[in-house]
VEXNU-332049 format. One record per residue (C-alpha): residue number from 1; residue in one letter; x, y, z. Coordinates in nm, 4 decimals. Example, Ala and Ser with C-alpha at 12.3 -4.5 7.8 and 13.67 -1.06 7.14 Angstrom:
# residues 2
<pt i="1" aa="A" xx="1.2300" yy="-0.4500" zz="0.7800"/>
<pt i="2" aa="S" xx="1.3670" yy="-0.1060" zz="0.7140"/>
***
This chain:
# residues 259
<pt i="1" aa="E" xx="-6.9412" yy="2.9899" zz="-6.4147"/>
<pt i="2" aa="E" xx="-6.8144" yy="2.8904" zz="-6.0748"/>
<pt i="3" aa="V" xx="-6.6191" yy="2.5979" zz="-6.2236"/>
<pt i="4" aa="K" xx="-6.4583" yy="2.8251" zz="-6.4811"/>
<pt i="5" aa="F" xx="-6.3715" yy="3.0750" zz="-6.2093"/>
<pt i="6" aa="K" xx="-6.2130" yy="2.7989" zz="-6.0013"/>
<pt i="7" aa="E" xx="-6.0001" yy="2.6927" zz="-6.2981"/>
<pt i="8" aa="Y" xx="-5.9039" yy="3.0548" zz="-6.3559"/>
<pt i="9" aa="C" xx="-5.7970" yy="3.0927" zz="-5.9905"/>
<pt i="10" aa="H" xx="-5.5916" yy="2.7743" zz="-5.9924"/>
<pt i="11" aa="T" xx="-5.4218" yy="2.8694" zz="-6.3178"/>
<pt i="12" aa="Q" xx="-5.3399" yy="3.2251" zz="-6.2108"/>
<pt i="13" aa="L" xx="-5.2163" yy="3.1232" zz="-5.8657"/>
<pt i="14" aa="D" xx="-4.9973" yy="2.8438" zz="-6.0059"/>
<pt i="15" aa="E" xx="-4.8445" yy="3.0738" zz="-6.2687"/>
<pt i="16" aa="T" xx="-4.7876" yy="3.3500" zz="-6.0154"/>
<pt i="17" aa="E" xx="-4.6249" yy="3.1184" zz="-5.7610"/>
<pt i="18" aa="S" xx="-4.4027" yy="2.9624" zz="-6.0308"/>
<pt i="19" aa="A" xx="-4.2970" yy="3.3047" zz="-6.1570"/>
<pt i="20" aa="A" xx="-4.2246" yy="3.4170" zz="-5.7994"/>
<pt i="21" aa="Q" xx="-4.0080" yy="3.1111" zz="-5.7337"/>
<pt i="22" aa="K" xx="-3.8062" yy="3.1754" zz="-6.0512"/>
<pt i="23" aa="K" xx="-3.7643" yy="3.5422" zz="-5.9628"/>
<pt i="24" aa="A" xx="-3.6562" yy="3.4485" zz="-5.6107"/>
<pt i="25" aa="M" xx="-3.3851" yy="3.2223" zz="-5.7535"/>
<pt i="26" aa="T" xx="-3.2780" yy="3.4971" zz="-5.9920"/>
<pt i="27" aa="K" xx="-3.2614" yy="3.7404" zz="-5.7013"/>
<pt i="28" aa="S" xx="-3.0485" yy="3.5007" zz="-5.4998"/>
<pt i="29" aa="D" xx="-2.8105" yy="3.4531" zz="-5.7942"/>
<pt i="30" aa="L" xx="-2.7852" yy="3.8276" zz="-5.8500"/>
<pt i="31" aa="E" xx="-2.7171" yy="3.8931" zz="-5.4819"/>
<pt i="32" aa="A" xx="-2.4353" yy="3.6374" zz="-5.4907"/>
<pt i="33" aa="K" xx="-2.2993" yy="3.7879" zz="-5.8124"/>
<pt i="34" aa="V" xx="-2.3010" yy="4.1427" zz="-5.6729"/>
<pt i="35" aa="G" xx="-2.1288" yy="4.0194" zz="-5.3568"/>
<pt i="36" aa="L" xx="-1.8561" yy="3.8412" zz="-5.5534"/>
<pt i="37" aa="L" xx="-1.7970" yy="4.1371" zz="-5.7843"/>
<pt i="38" aa="E" xx="-1.7818" yy="4.3861" zz="-5.4999"/>
<pt i="39" aa="G" xx="-1.5418" yy="4.1548" zz="-5.3157"/>
<pt i="40" aa="S" xx="-1.3287" yy="4.1293" zz="-5.6288"/>
<pt i="41" aa="V" xx="-1.3187" yy="4.5078" zz="-5.6644"/>
<pt i="42" aa="Q" xx="-1.2146" yy="4.5435" zz="-5.3010"/>
<pt i="43" aa="K" xx="-0.9445" yy="4.2765" zz="-5.3339"/>
<pt i="44" aa="L" xx="-0.8094" yy="4.4310" zz="-5.6551"/>
<pt i="45" aa="G" xx="-0.7979" yy="4.7698" zz="-5.4842"/>
<pt i="46" aa="Q" xx="-0.5949" yy="4.6239" zz="-5.1991"/>
<pt i="47" aa="E" xx="-0.3593" yy="4.4512" zz="-5.4426"/>
<pt i="48" aa="I" xx="-0.3134" yy="4.7738" zz="-5.6401"/>
<pt i="49" aa="A" xx="-0.2323" yy="4.9631" zz="-5.3201"/>
<pt i="50" aa="A" xx="0.0170" yy="4.6922" zz="-5.2172"/>
<pt i="51" aa="T" xx="0.1786" yy="4.7017" zz="-5.5623"/>
<pt i="52" aa="K" xx="0.2168" yy="5.0790" zz="-5.5423"/>
<pt i="53" aa="E" xx="0.3863" yy="5.0390" zz="-5.2044"/>
<pt i="54" aa="Q" xx="0.6185" yy="4.7802" zz="-5.3582"/>
<pt i="55" aa="I" xx="0.7108" yy="5.0270" zz="-5.6334"/>
<pt i="56" aa="K" xx="0.7887" yy="5.2902" zz="-5.3696"/>
<pt i="57" aa="A" xx="0.9981" yy="5.0417" zz="-5.1740"/>
<pt i="58" aa="T" xx="1.1887" yy="4.9429" zz="-5.4883"/>
<pt i="59" aa="A" xx="1.2595" yy="5.3067" zz="-5.5725"/>
<pt i="60" aa="L" xx="1.3811" yy="5.3652" zz="-5.2171"/>
<pt i="61" aa="E" xx="1.6130" yy="5.0634" zz="-5.2327"/>
<pt i="62" aa="V" xx="1.7577" yy="5.1858" zz="-5.5635"/>
<pt i="63" aa="K" xx="1.8088" yy="5.5313" zz="-5.4134"/>
<pt i="64" aa="K" xx="1.9850" yy="5.3854" zz="-5.1088"/>
<pt i="65" aa="A" xx="2.2002" yy="5.1702" zz="-5.3343"/>
<pt i="66" aa="G" xx="2.2942" yy="5.4809" zz="-5.5346"/>
<pt i="67" aa="Q" xx="2.3951" yy="5.6665" zz="-5.2193"/>
<pt i="68" aa="S" xx="2.6004" yy="5.3697" zz="-5.0999"/>
<pt i="69" aa="R" xx="2.7625" yy="5.3457" zz="-5.4425"/>
<pt i="70" aa="E" xx="2.8580" yy="5.7137" zz="-5.4334"/>
<pt i="71" aa="E" xx="3.0125" yy="5.6726" zz="-5.0895"/>
<pt i="72" aa="A" xx="3.2009" yy="5.3600" zz="-5.1958"/>
<pt i="73" aa="N" xx="3.3244" yy="5.5317" zz="-5.5128"/>
<pt i="74" aa="A" xx="3.4444" yy="5.8322" zz="-5.3144"/>
<pt i="75" aa="E" xx="3.6330" yy="5.5973" zz="-5.0834"/>
<pt i="76" aa="F" xx="3.7782" yy="5.4183" zz="-5.3862"/>
<pt i="77" aa="Q" xx="3.8899" yy="5.7451" zz="-5.5417"/>
<pt i="78" aa="A" xx="4.0591" yy="5.8426" zz="-5.2159"/>
<pt i="79" aa="V" xx="4.2367" yy="5.5058" zz="-5.1874"/>
<pt i="80" aa="V" xx="4.3626" yy="5.5190" zz="-5.5456"/>
<pt i="81" aa="A" xx="4.4734" yy="5.8807" zz="-5.5091"/>
<pt i="82" aa="D" xx="4.6575" yy="5.8006" zz="-5.1862"/>
<pt i="83" aa="Q" xx="4.8290" yy="5.4965" zz="-5.3339"/>
<pt i="84" aa="R" xx="4.9335" yy="5.6766" zz="-5.6517"/>
<pt i="85" aa="A" xx="5.0649" yy="5.9719" zz="-5.4539"/>
<pt i="86" aa="A" xx="5.2589" yy="5.7376" zz="-5.2274"/>
<pt i="87" aa="Q" xx="5.3970" yy="5.5502" zz="-5.5247"/>
<pt i="88" aa="A" xx="5.5095" yy="5.8740" zz="-5.6911"/>
<pt i="89" aa="I" xx="5.6909" yy="5.9882" zz="-5.3774"/>
<pt i="90" aa="L" xx="5.8502" yy="5.6490" zz="-5.3184"/>
<pt i="91" aa="K" xx="5.9644" yy="5.6192" zz="-5.6797"/>
<pt i="92" aa="K" xx="6.1387" yy="5.9554" zz="-5.6618"/>
<pt i="93" aa="A" xx="6.3055" yy="5.8579" zz="-5.3357"/>
<pt i="94" aa="L" xx="6.4015" yy="5.5199" zz="-5.4784"/>
<pt i="95" aa="L" xx="6.5606" yy="5.6825" zz="-5.7816"/>
<pt i="96" aa="K" xx="6.7762" yy="5.9023" zz="-5.5628"/>
<pt i="97" aa="L" xx="6.8797" yy="5.6066" zz="-5.3491"/>
<pt i="98" aa="K" xx="6.9725" yy="5.4047" zz="-5.6559"/>
<pt i="99" aa="D" xx="7.1769" yy="5.6923" zz="-5.7899"/>
<pt i="100" aa="F" xx="7.3494" yy="5.7269" zz="-5.4543"/>
<pt i="101" aa="Y" xx="7.4339" yy="5.3604" zz="-5.4123"/>
<pt i="102" aa="G" xx="7.5210" yy="5.3241" zz="-5.7792"/>
<pt i="103" aa="K" xx="7.7830" yy="5.6006" zz="-5.7561"/>
<pt i="104" aa="K" xx="7.9090" yy="5.4628" zz="-5.4244"/>
<pt i="105" aa="N" xx="7.9601" yy="5.1144" zz="-5.5626"/>
<pt i="106" aa="A" xx="8.1137" yy="5.2377" zz="-5.8874"/>
<pt i="107" aa="G" xx="8.3725" yy="5.4678" zz="-5.7204"/>
<pt i="108" aa="P" xx="8.5312" yy="5.7669" zz="-5.8940"/>
<pt i="109" aa="E" xx="8.6039" yy="5.5654" zz="-6.2045"/>
<pt i="110" aa="G" xx="8.2474" yy="5.4421" zz="-6.2367"/>
<pt i="111" aa="V" xx="8.0845" yy="5.7836" zz="-6.2345"/>
<pt i="112" aa="A" xx="8.1425" yy="5.8429" zz="-6.6041"/>
<pt i="113" aa="L" xx="8.0126" yy="5.4960" zz="-6.6932"/>
<pt i="114" aa="L" xx="7.7060" yy="5.5455" zz="-6.4704"/>
<pt i="115" aa="Q" xx="7.6417" yy="5.8814" zz="-6.6329"/>
<pt i="116" aa="T" xx="7.6562" yy="5.7168" zz="-6.9751"/>
<pt i="117" aa="Q" xx="7.4054" yy="5.4534" zz="-6.8646"/>
<pt i="118" aa="H" xx="7.1689" yy="5.7254" zz="-6.7445"/>
<pt i="119" aa="D" xx="7.1935" yy="5.8965" zz="-7.0829"/>
<pt i="120" aa="Q" xx="7.1167" yy="5.5764" zz="-7.2739"/>
<pt i="121" aa="A" xx="6.8412" yy="5.4271" zz="-7.0545"/>
<pt i="122" aa="P" xx="6.5073" yy="5.5674" zz="-6.9346"/>
<pt i="123" aa="P" xx="6.5415" yy="5.7877" zz="-6.6256"/>
<pt i="124" aa="V" xx="6.3505" yy="5.5415" zz="-6.4044"/>
<pt i="125" aa="Q" xx="6.4220" yy="5.1697" zz="-6.4191"/>
<pt i="126" aa="F" xx="6.3208" yy="4.9375" zz="-6.1413"/>
<pt i="127" aa="S" xx="6.5087" yy="4.6127" zz="-6.1115"/>
<pt i="128" aa="D" xx="6.5168" yy="4.3810" zz="-5.8213"/>
<pt i="129" aa="Y" xx="6.7989" yy="4.5193" zz="-5.6110"/>
<pt i="130" aa="S" xx="6.7524" yy="4.2656" zz="-5.3380"/>
<pt i="131" aa="N" xx="7.0033" yy="4.0306" zz="-5.5005"/>
<pt i="132" aa="N" xx="7.2473" yy="4.2997" zz="-5.6154"/>
<pt i="133" aa="A" xx="7.5737" yy="4.3157" zz="-5.4321"/>
<pt i="134" aa="G" xx="7.5996" yy="4.6249" zz="-5.2185"/>
<pt i="135" aa="A" xx="7.2333" yy="4.7119" zz="-5.2544"/>
<pt i="136" aa="S" xx="7.0778" yy="4.8767" zz="-4.9533"/>
<pt i="137" aa="P" xx="6.8028" yy="4.6843" zz="-4.7705"/>
<pt i="138" aa="V" xx="6.6158" yy="5.0144" zz="-4.7721"/>
<pt i="139" aa="I" xx="6.5935" yy="4.9956" zz="-5.1513"/>
<pt i="140" aa="S" xx="6.4504" yy="4.6447" zz="-5.1361"/>
<pt i="141" aa="L" xx="6.2004" yy="4.7534" zz="-4.8740"/>
<pt i="142" aa="M" xx="6.0915" yy="5.0557" zz="-5.0786"/>
<pt i="143" aa="E" xx="6.0522" yy="4.8429" zz="-5.3906"/>
<pt i="144" aa="Q" xx="5.8321" yy="4.6023" zz="-5.1956"/>
<pt i="145" aa="I" xx="5.6222" yy="4.8882" zz="-5.0580"/>
<pt i="146" aa="I" xx="5.5758" yy="5.0270" zz="-5.4095"/>
<pt i="147" aa="K" xx="5.4815" yy="4.6814" zz="-5.5333"/>
<pt i="148" aa="D" xx="5.2331" yy="4.6324" zz="-5.2480"/>
<pt i="149" aa="S" xx="5.0872" yy="4.9735" zz="-5.3153"/>
<pt i="150" aa="G" xx="5.0378" yy="4.8848" zz="-5.6802"/>
<pt i="151" aa="T" xx="4.8736" yy="4.5583" zz="-5.5796"/>
<pt i="152" aa="L" xx="4.6402" yy="4.7438" zz="-5.3437"/>
<pt i="153" aa="E" xx="4.5543" yy="4.9898" zz="-5.6192"/>
<pt i="154" aa="G" xx="4.4814" yy="4.7044" zz="-5.8599"/>
<pt i="155" aa="E" xx="4.2604" yy="4.5298" zz="-5.6069"/>
<pt i="156" aa="A" xx="4.0762" yy="4.8549" zz="-5.5463"/>
<pt i="157" aa="M" xx="4.0238" yy="4.8970" zz="-5.9216"/>
<pt i="158" aa="T" xx="3.8954" yy="4.5393" zz="-5.9514"/>
<pt i="159" aa="G" xx="3.6643" yy="4.5814" zz="-5.6531"/>
<pt i="160" aa="E" xx="3.5334" yy="4.9109" zz="-5.7875"/>
<pt i="161" aa="S" xx="3.4586" yy="4.7588" zz="-6.1275"/>
<pt i="162" aa="K" xx="3.2770" yy="4.4673" zz="-5.9656"/>
<pt i="163" aa="S" xx="3.0785" yy="4.6931" zz="-5.7307"/>
<pt i="164" aa="Q" xx="2.9821" yy="4.9250" zz="-6.0163"/>
<pt i="165" aa="A" xx="2.8683" yy="4.6318" zz="-6.2301"/>
<pt i="166" aa="E" xx="2.6620" yy="4.4923" zz="-5.9428"/>
<pt i="167" aa="Y" xx="2.5078" yy="4.8345" zz="-5.8808"/>
<pt i="168" aa="E" xx="2.4184" yy="4.8783" zz="-6.2470"/>
<pt i="169" aa="Q" xx="2.2603" yy="4.5318" zz="-6.2503"/>
<pt i="170" aa="F" xx="2.0655" yy="4.6153" zz="-5.9329"/>
<pt i="171" aa="V" xx="1.9359" yy="4.9353" zz="-6.0932"/>
<pt i="172" aa="A" xx="1.8427" yy="4.7473" zz="-6.4114"/>
<pt i="173" aa="D" xx="1.6611" yy="4.4815" zz="-6.2091"/>
<pt i="174" aa="G" xx="1.4806" yy="4.7547" zz="-6.0151"/>
<pt i="175" aa="K" xx="1.3674" yy="4.9209" zz="-6.3368"/>
<pt i="176" aa="A" xx="1.2488" yy="4.5885" zz="-6.4793"/>
<pt i="177" aa="L" xx="1.0583" yy="4.5080" zz="-6.1602"/>
<pt i="178" aa="T" xx="0.9024" yy="4.8552" zz="-6.1529"/>
<pt i="179" aa="K" xx="0.7920" yy="4.8194" zz="-6.5139"/>
<pt i="180" aa="E" xx="0.6400" yy="4.4805" zz="-6.4358"/>
<pt i="181" aa="L" xx="0.4604" yy="4.6151" zz="-6.1299"/>
<pt i="182" aa="Q" xx="0.3290" yy="4.9149" zz="-6.3228"/>
<pt i="183" aa="G" xx="0.1938" yy="4.6762" zz="-6.5846"/>
<pt i="184" aa="A" xx="0.0247" yy="4.4762" zz="-6.3098"/>
<pt i="185" aa="I" xx="-0.1359" yy="4.7947" zz="-6.1776"/>
<pt i="186" aa="V" xx="-0.2740" yy="4.8761" zz="-6.5222"/>
<pt i="187" aa="S" xx="-0.4131" yy="4.5234" zz="-6.5642"/>
<pt i="188" aa="K" xx="-0.5678" yy="4.5156" zz="-6.2170"/>
<pt i="189" aa="S" xx="-0.7098" yy="4.8653" zz="-6.2603"/>
<pt i="190" aa="D" xx="-0.8756" yy="4.7567" zz="-6.5844"/>
<pt i="191" aa="A" xx="-1.0091" yy="4.4441" zz="-6.4136"/>
<pt i="192" aa="A" xx="-1.1420" yy="4.6503" zz="-6.1225"/>
<pt i="193" aa="A" xx="-1.3120" yy="4.8953" zz="-6.3587"/>
<pt i="194" aa="A" xx="-1.4747" yy="4.6088" zz="-6.5504"/>
<pt i="195" aa="A" xx="-1.5863" yy="4.4462" zz="-6.2239"/>
<pt i="196" aa="K" xx="-1.7379" yy="4.7754" zz="-6.1059"/>
<pt i="197" aa="L" xx="-1.9373" yy="4.8087" zz="-6.4278"/>
<pt i="198" aa="E" xx="-2.0542" yy="4.4491" zz="-6.4070"/>
<pt i="199" aa="A" xx="-2.1448" yy="4.4912" zz="-6.0388"/>
<pt i="200" aa="A" xx="-2.3434" yy="4.8066" zz="-6.1194"/>
<pt i="201" aa="A" xx="-2.5323" yy="4.6248" zz="-6.3955"/>
<pt i="202" aa="A" xx="-2.6007" yy="4.3301" zz="-6.1655"/>
<pt i="203" aa="A" xx="-2.7198" yy="4.5681" zz="-5.8932"/>
<pt i="204" aa="E" xx="-2.9636" yy="4.7253" zz="-6.1403"/>
<pt i="205" aa="D" xx="-3.0902" yy="4.3794" zz="-6.2376"/>
<pt i="206" aa="L" xx="-3.1238" yy="4.2933" zz="-5.8694"/>
<pt i="207" aa="E" xx="-3.3259" yy="4.6074" zz="-5.8045"/>
<pt i="208" aa="S" xx="-3.5493" yy="4.5309" zz="-6.1013"/>
<pt i="209" aa="T" xx="-3.5922" yy="4.1693" zz="-5.9927"/>
<pt i="210" aa="T" xx="-3.6774" yy="4.2794" zz="-5.6387"/>
<pt i="211" aa="G" xx="-3.9440" yy="4.5101" zz="-5.7807"/>
<pt i="212" aa="E" xx="-4.0866" yy="4.2290" zz="-5.9926"/>
<pt i="213" aa="L" xx="-4.0951" yy="3.9994" zz="-5.6890"/>
<pt i="214" aa="K" xx="-4.2850" yy="4.2640" zz="-5.4961"/>
<pt i="215" aa="A" xx="-4.5328" yy="4.3005" zz="-5.7817"/>
<pt i="216" aa="L" xx="-4.5801" yy="3.9223" zz="-5.7988"/>
<pt i="217" aa="A" xx="-4.6385" yy="3.9103" zz="-5.4225"/>
<pt i="218" aa="E" xx="-4.9022" yy="4.1809" zz="-5.4539"/>
<pt i="219" aa="L" xx="-5.0634" yy="3.9977" zz="-5.7451"/>
<pt i="220" aa="E" xx="-5.0687" yy="3.6732" zz="-5.5467"/>
<pt i="221" aa="A" xx="-5.2277" yy="3.8546" zz="-5.2527"/>
<pt i="222" aa="D" xx="-5.4943" yy="3.9984" zz="-5.4827"/>
<pt i="223" aa="L" xx="-5.5628" yy="3.6562" zz="-5.6311"/>
<pt i="224" aa="H" xx="-5.5991" yy="3.5028" zz="-5.2884"/>
<pt i="225" aa="A" xx="-5.8374" yy="3.7789" zz="-5.1879"/>
<pt i="226" aa="E" xx="-6.0378" yy="3.7156" zz="-5.5024"/>
<pt i="227" aa="C" xx="-6.0239" yy="3.3383" zz="-5.5102"/>
<pt i="228" aa="D" xx="-5.9773" yy="3.2006" zz="-5.1579"/>
<pt i="229" aa="F" xx="-6.3481" yy="3.2145" zz="-5.0680"/>
<pt i="230" aa="T" xx="-6.4516" yy="3.0387" zz="-5.3866"/>
<pt i="231" aa="L" xx="-6.1768" yy="2.7777" zz="-5.3619"/>
<pt i="232" aa="K" xx="-6.2401" yy="2.7001" zz="-4.9951"/>
<pt i="233" aa="N" xx="-6.6194" yy="2.6749" zz="-5.0349"/>
<pt i="234" aa="F" xx="-6.6320" yy="2.5268" zz="-5.3838"/>
<pt i="235" aa="E" xx="-6.7081" yy="2.1702" zz="-5.2750"/>
<pt i="236" aa="V" xx="-6.9728" yy="2.2778" zz="-5.0220"/>
<pt i="237" aa="R" xx="-7.1387" yy="2.5053" zz="-5.2747"/>
<pt i="238" aa="Q" xx="-7.1295" yy="2.2335" zz="-5.5408"/>
<pt i="239" aa="K" xx="-7.2926" yy="1.9835" zz="-5.3059"/>
<pt i="240" aa="A" xx="-7.5573" yy="2.2383" zz="-5.2120"/>
<pt i="241" aa="R" xx="-7.6284" yy="2.3090" zz="-5.5788"/>
<pt i="242" aa="L" xx="-7.6465" yy="1.9398" zz="-5.6517"/>
<pt i="243" aa="A" xx="-7.8882" yy="1.8860" zz="-5.3652"/>
<pt i="244" aa="E" xx="-8.0951" yy="2.1795" zz="-5.4841"/>
<pt i="245" aa="L" xx="-8.1104" yy="2.0396" zz="-5.8355"/>
<pt i="246" aa="E" xx="-8.2120" yy="1.7002" zz="-5.7069"/>
<pt i="247" aa="S" xx="-8.4862" yy="1.8577" zz="-5.4994"/>
<pt i="248" aa="L" xx="-8.6136" yy="2.0487" zz="-5.8018"/>
<pt i="249" aa="Q" xx="-8.6107" yy="1.7366" zz="-6.0125"/>
<pt i="250" aa="A" xx="-8.8005" yy="1.5450" zz="-5.7426"/>
<pt i="251" aa="A" xx="-9.0561" yy="1.8217" zz="-5.7172"/>
<pt i="252" aa="K" xx="-9.0987" yy="1.8195" zz="-6.0931"/>
<pt i="253" aa="A" xx="-9.1465" yy="1.4434" zz="-6.0870"/>
<pt i="254" aa="I" xx="-9.4115" yy="1.4712" zz="-5.8153"/>
<pt i="255" aa="L" xx="-9.5940" yy="1.7434" zz="-6.0035"/>
<pt i="256" aa="S" xx="-9.5778" yy="1.5419" zz="-6.3249"/>
<pt i="257" aa="G" xx="-9.7306" yy="1.2360" zz="-6.1472"/>
<pt i="258" aa="A" xx="-10.0122" yy="1.4424" zz="-5.9998"/>
<pt i="259" aa="K" xx="-10.1218" yy="1.5470" zz="-6.3458"/>
***
């Protein structure tokens, strides 16, 4: 009986210790897993917050660009209006000067011919008077001013078109970036939600494993309480039993010889 009990104690203690070691490793793995998942959730949360800030910053930049574009367009409109108004005034003045110098150069006899030319041609014709005999330097100067004003207006139109195209591209790029960032937020939010669920499941497994480890520790303690005395004193008790049996056998032998 004592031998069987010893075998029972060894078997139970070995199995319990082995199970406890496996559970301890499982616990360690689960603790690491929970830590990684919780860290991932925290990191994803920070990235989502940073992405939201980037979306806000992009929207603000687009808004500022829109305000700047409005101001630049208002300035452009003013420049064009000023140049066109100046051109209109100068053209009227130039027409009167041309009429004046044309009549002066033609003399009394040329008035009728000049009148006929006015009837046949458009009311405003600009030719280069700088090379015409008798032309006033004022006329040449006014023509140059009108030409420069037209050039300035054209440059303003070109610059406005370029600025508007650049603004529209900036807005389009901002929208594309915002859409991309919003997509990233959705993806990271989904990943964070999945990580939270996995972390919760791992935490439940960790709690269960911790409970099982505690139960195994209690079982091992009970086994030691039950078996330690027998295991520690097994050899001594076996020797004592053997000596007792030998004594009995010797006594039997003596009694048998006496008969």
